[in-house]
Backbone as ProteinMPNN parsed JSONL, in Angstrom:
{"seq_chain_A": "MKKTRRTRTTVEEHERIVVRSSRKRNRVLCANCSEAAALVTIEEAVKMSGISALAIYRLVEAGEVHFAETAEGSVLICPATLLVRSSS", "coords_chain_A": {"N_chain_A": [[67.49, 36.009, 126.68], [65.88, 39.017, 126.448], [64.099, 40.517, 123.761], [63.95, 43.832, 122.572], [61.732, 46.11, 121.202], [61.916, 48.904, 119.163], [60.461, 51.88, 118.092], [60.615, 54.343, 115.658], [59.531, 57.553, 115.037], [59.074, 59.856, 112.509], [58.55, 63.216, 111.815], [57.411, 65.391, 109.368], [57.282, 68.746, 108.452], [55.565, 71.037, 106.453], [55.441, 74.228, 105.118], [53.417, 76.728, 103.804], [53.374, 79.861, 102.422], [51.265, 82.444, 101.661], [51.069, 85.294, 99.817], [49.155, 88.078, 99.623], [48.064, 90.859, 97.813], [46.839, 94.14, 97.192], [47.797, 95.282, 95.001], [48.126, 94.638, 91.591], [49.95, 92.067, 90.255], [52.165, 90.499, 88.026], [53.255, 87.235, 87.286], [56.587, 86.685, 86.9], [59.604, 85.625, 85.3], [62.161, 84.71, 87.338], [65.304, 85.931, 86.866], [67.613, 84.718, 87.814], [67.121, 82.183, 89.084], [65.36, 80.952, 87.41], [62.708, 80.505, 88.076], [59.223, 80.865, 87.976], [57.887, 83.551, 89.446], [56.172, 85.839, 91.591], [57.643, 88.666, 92.08], [58.468, 90.424, 95.069], [58.002, 93.402, 97.088], [60.312, 95.096, 99.345], [59.003, 95.619, 101.78], [56.921, 93.721, 101.731], [58.461, 91.422, 101.69], [59.633, 91.529, 104.212], [57.403, 91.07, 105.791], [56.656, 88.456, 105.032], [58.913, 86.903, 105.598], [59.835, 87.529, 108.152], [62.178, 88.711, 108.858], [64.308, 91.564, 109.249], [64.165, 94.664, 107.298], [66.666, 95.733, 106.861], [68.339, 93.503, 107.168], [67.473, 92.039, 104.968], [68.298, 93.748, 102.879], [71.055, 93.437, 103.31], [71.356, 90.733, 102.635], [70.761, 90.932, 99.903], [72.893, 92.595, 99.045], [74.98, 90.823, 99.575], [74.503, 88.932, 97.675], [72.952, 86.714, 98.25], [70.224, 86.374, 97.967], [67.888, 86.397, 95.305], [67.122, 89.162, 93.195], [65.532, 91.957, 91.608], [65.884, 95.085, 90.005], [63.879, 97.877, 89.653], [62.98, 100.297, 87.116], [62.568, 102.657, 88.418], [64.241, 102.419, 90.539], [63.567, 100.872, 92.672], [63.786, 97.913, 94.726], [63.036, 94.586, 94.027], [62.246, 91.459, 95.377], [63.003, 87.981, 95.002], [60.844, 85.717, 96.188], [61.115, 82.959, 96.571], [63.877, 82.362, 96.944], [64.388, 83.977, 99.133], [62.787, 82.888, 101.187], [63.877, 80.35, 101.409], [66.397, 81.02, 102.337], [65.782, 82.394, 104.731], [64.722, 80.416, 106.308], [66.766, 78.767, 106.969]], "CA_chain_A": [[67.64, 37.428, 126.476], [64.616, 39.611, 125.988], [64.215, 41.439, 122.658], [63.267, 45.105, 122.749], [61.365, 46.751, 119.954], [61.949, 50.404, 119.198], [59.815, 52.514, 117.002], [61.063, 55.71, 115.441], [58.544, 58.321, 114.307], [59.617, 61.059, 111.914], [57.488, 64.134, 111.406], [57.856, 66.427, 108.434], [56.342, 69.85, 108.381], [55.656, 71.901, 105.31], [54.758, 75.514, 105.362], [53.168, 77.512, 102.577], [53.042, 81.261, 102.692], [50.533, 83.074, 100.554], [51.117, 86.757, 99.915], [48.098, 88.721, 98.848], [48.265, 92.307, 97.796], [45.841, 94.832, 96.361], [48.535, 95.649, 93.787], [48.132, 93.539, 90.624], [51.313, 91.718, 89.842], [52.297, 89.396, 87.105], [54.321, 86.316, 87.596], [57.703, 86.875, 85.982], [60.67, 84.661, 85.433], [63.362, 85.207, 88.083], [66.456, 85.809, 85.932], [68.672, 83.908, 88.383], [66.777, 80.781, 89.39], [64.448, 80.485, 86.402], [61.425, 80.198, 88.678], [58.127, 81.851, 87.716], [57.511, 84.012, 90.755], [55.752, 87.214, 91.722], [58.628, 89.363, 92.907], [57.803, 91.205, 96.127], [58.747, 94.569, 97.592], [61.01, 94.885, 100.601], [58.015, 95.562, 102.863], [56.26, 92.419, 101.663], [59.477, 90.431, 102.026], [59.758, 91.592, 105.681], [56.184, 90.439, 106.383], [56.613, 86.992, 104.751], [60.078, 86.178, 106.136], [60.015, 87.817, 109.547], [63.464, 89.311, 109.137], [64.222, 93.009, 109.068], [64.5, 95.204, 105.976], [68.132, 95.895, 106.83], [68.886, 92.15, 106.954], [67.182, 91.683, 103.588], [69.265, 94.5, 102.059], [72.38, 92.806, 103.452], [71.321, 89.506, 101.82], [70.843, 91.385, 98.52], [74.262, 93.043, 98.837], [75.852, 89.633, 99.581], [74.136, 88.069, 96.591], [72.362, 85.487, 98.781], [68.845, 86.26, 97.527], [67.753, 86.942, 93.974], [66.384, 90.397, 93.181], [65.495, 92.753, 90.367], [65.756, 96.53, 90.307], [62.927, 98.502, 88.711], [63.473, 101.525, 86.433], [62.495, 103.72, 89.409], [65.294, 102.16, 91.532], [63.039, 100.004, 93.764], [64.288, 96.556, 94.682], [62.008, 93.517, 94.155], [62.92, 90.26, 95.854], [62.457, 86.678, 94.601], [60.426, 85.129, 97.466], [61.602, 81.583, 96.726], [65.22, 82.378, 97.528], [64.315, 84.637, 100.454], [62.209, 81.982, 102.157], [64.859, 79.289, 101.668], [67.452, 81.632, 103.119], [65.358, 82.774, 106.076], [64.375, 79.231, 107.1], [67.962, 78.028, 107.368]], "C_chain_A": [[66.358, 37.977, 125.861], [64.857, 40.575, 124.837], [63.4, 42.709, 122.888], [62.97, 45.675, 121.399], [61.39, 48.257, 120.145], [61.25, 50.894, 117.926], [60.248, 53.957, 116.875], [59.996, 56.404, 114.569], [59.185, 59.61, 113.797], [58.472, 61.947, 111.445], [58.101, 65.179, 110.504], [56.805, 67.506, 108.418], [56.604, 70.642, 107.114], [54.878, 73.134, 105.534], [54.574, 76.227, 104.025], [52.739, 78.893, 103.007], [52.416, 81.852, 101.487], [50.56, 84.57, 100.803], [50.035, 87.298, 99.015], [48.301, 90.225, 98.915], [47.186, 92.902, 96.91], [46.532, 95.216, 95.01], [48.516, 94.406, 92.853], [49.565, 93.296, 90.194], [51.285, 90.503, 88.944], [53.405, 88.477, 87.563], [55.382, 86.486, 86.488], [58.772, 85.826, 86.273], [61.849, 85.273, 86.184], [64.596, 84.892, 87.169], [67.532, 84.875, 86.509], [68.324, 82.45, 88.618], [65.776, 80.17, 88.4], [63.122, 79.994, 86.929], [60.423, 81.279, 88.321], [57.635, 82.299, 89.081], [57.038, 85.445, 90.687], [56.744, 87.872, 92.63], [57.905, 90.306, 93.882], [58.68, 92.359, 96.541], [59.462, 94.213, 98.912], [60.04, 94.742, 101.776], [57.293, 94.237, 102.911], [57.205, 91.305, 102.067], [59.668, 90.376, 103.534], [58.6, 90.813, 106.311], [56.24, 88.919, 106.222], [57.757, 86.26, 105.42], [60.28, 86.388, 107.623], [61.4, 88.383, 109.877], [63.403, 90.807, 108.724], [64.605, 93.442, 107.639], [66.01, 95.335, 105.812], [68.803, 94.546, 106.551], [68.642, 91.696, 105.522], [68.1, 92.422, 102.62], [70.658, 93.905, 102.156], [72.438, 91.531, 102.628], [71.439, 89.848, 100.329], [72.255, 91.788, 98.194], [75.238, 91.834, 98.778], [75.559, 88.674, 98.425], [73.486, 86.746, 97.01], [70.902, 85.32, 98.439], [68.803, 86.903, 96.126], [66.854, 88.199, 94.045], [66.414, 91.015, 91.811], [65.31, 94.198, 90.777], [64.845, 97.123, 89.207], [63.59, 99.761, 88.098], [63.475, 102.689, 87.447], [63.578, 103.534, 90.497], [64.805, 101.346, 92.733], [63.631, 98.58, 93.593], [63.092, 95.58, 94.886], [62.747, 92.216, 94.428], [62.218, 88.999, 95.362], [62.114, 85.956, 95.896], [60.933, 83.698, 97.656], [62.973, 81.536, 97.391], [65.27, 83.011, 98.882], [63.843, 83.652, 101.497], [63.133, 80.813, 102.437], [65.968, 79.79, 102.572], [67.014, 81.917, 104.553], [65.002, 81.571, 106.942], [65.598, 78.457, 107.534], [68.695, 78.676, 108.517]], "O_chain_A": [[65.84, 37.448, 124.878], [65.765, 41.401, 124.935], [62.264, 42.639, 123.358], [63.844, 45.727, 120.534], [60.94, 48.789, 121.16], [61.452, 50.359, 116.836], [60.252, 54.706, 117.852], [59.616, 55.901, 113.512], [59.772, 60.365, 114.573], [57.549, 61.492, 110.77], [59.138, 65.77, 110.803], [55.605, 67.235, 108.376], [57.757, 70.883, 106.754], [53.774, 73.102, 106.078], [55.502, 76.302, 103.22], [51.856, 79.062, 103.847], [52.971, 81.777, 100.39], [50.134, 85.052, 101.853], [49.993, 87.021, 97.816], [48.665, 90.777, 99.954], [46.685, 92.249, 95.994], [45.851, 95.439, 94.009], [48.843, 93.293, 93.267], [50.287, 94.219, 89.818], [50.465, 89.6, 89.108], [54.383, 88.919, 88.165], [55.073, 86.43, 85.298], [58.818, 85.232, 87.35], [62.459, 86.237, 85.72], [64.848, 83.749, 86.787], [68.296, 84.293, 85.74], [69.15, 81.57, 88.375], [65.391, 79.009, 88.539], [62.475, 79.157, 86.301], [60.739, 82.468, 88.36], [57.028, 81.511, 89.805], [57.463, 86.194, 89.808], [56.701, 87.663, 93.843], [56.877, 90.898, 93.554], [59.901, 92.335, 96.385], [59.225, 93.157, 99.498], [60.209, 93.886, 102.643], [57.07, 93.681, 103.987], [56.793, 90.345, 102.718], [59.848, 89.292, 104.089], [58.788, 90.015, 107.229], [55.915, 88.179, 107.15], [57.6, 85.094, 105.784], [60.837, 85.521, 108.296], [61.751, 88.516, 111.049], [62.541, 91.219, 107.948], [65.258, 92.713, 106.894], [66.553, 95.073, 104.739], [69.747, 94.48, 105.764], [69.496, 91.044, 104.921], [68.62, 91.837, 101.671], [71.377, 93.876, 101.158], [73.453, 91.26, 101.986], [72.125, 89.152, 99.58], [72.786, 91.371, 97.165], [76.202, 91.849, 98.012], [76.294, 87.708, 98.222], [73.464, 85.783, 96.243], [70.367, 84.223, 98.599], [69.569, 87.815, 95.816], [65.94, 88.269, 94.866], [67.222, 90.643, 90.959], [64.657, 94.494, 91.778], [65.037, 96.887, 88.015], [64.646, 100.2, 88.553], [64.295, 103.6, 87.338], [63.789, 104.444, 91.298], [65.545, 101.154, 93.698], [63.923, 98.13, 92.486], [62.274, 95.748, 95.79], [63.752, 91.914, 93.785], [60.989, 88.947, 95.308], [63.025, 85.607, 96.647], [61.157, 83.271, 98.789], [63.192, 80.745, 98.308], [66.1, 82.639, 99.712], [64.422, 83.573, 102.58], [63.184, 80.322, 103.565], [66.426, 79.076, 103.464], [67.786, 81.707, 105.489], [64.979, 81.676, 108.168], [65.494, 77.572, 108.384], [69.723, 78.164, 108.96]]}, "name": "protein", "num_of_chains": 1, "seq": "MKKTRRTRTTVEEHERIVVRSSRKRNRVLCANCSEAAALVTIEEAVKMSGISALAIYRLVEAGEVHFAETAEGSVLICPATLLVRSSS"}
C-alpha cells in the first residue's frame, strides 16, 4: 500500500488601519474596554470601517460598540470595538 503525504498550509492575514487627521487628538482611556485609544468621529468611523453612518448609530444604540458623548452632543466611537465588530 502506497503512503500519501499531505501538506496543509495555513495563511494568517493581519490588517492595520491608520487614521490620520488634521485635528489634534489625545489618546484617552475608553471607559468601557480600558484601551488607550483616540476616539473617532462618526465620519472617520465610516471611512475606517466601510459601514454606513446609520449602521454605526445602530451599533451604538445596541451597545455593540463603545462610544463617548461630548459636551456638545457629538458621538465619538472607540475604533478598537468598531473594527472588531465590522470584521465579523
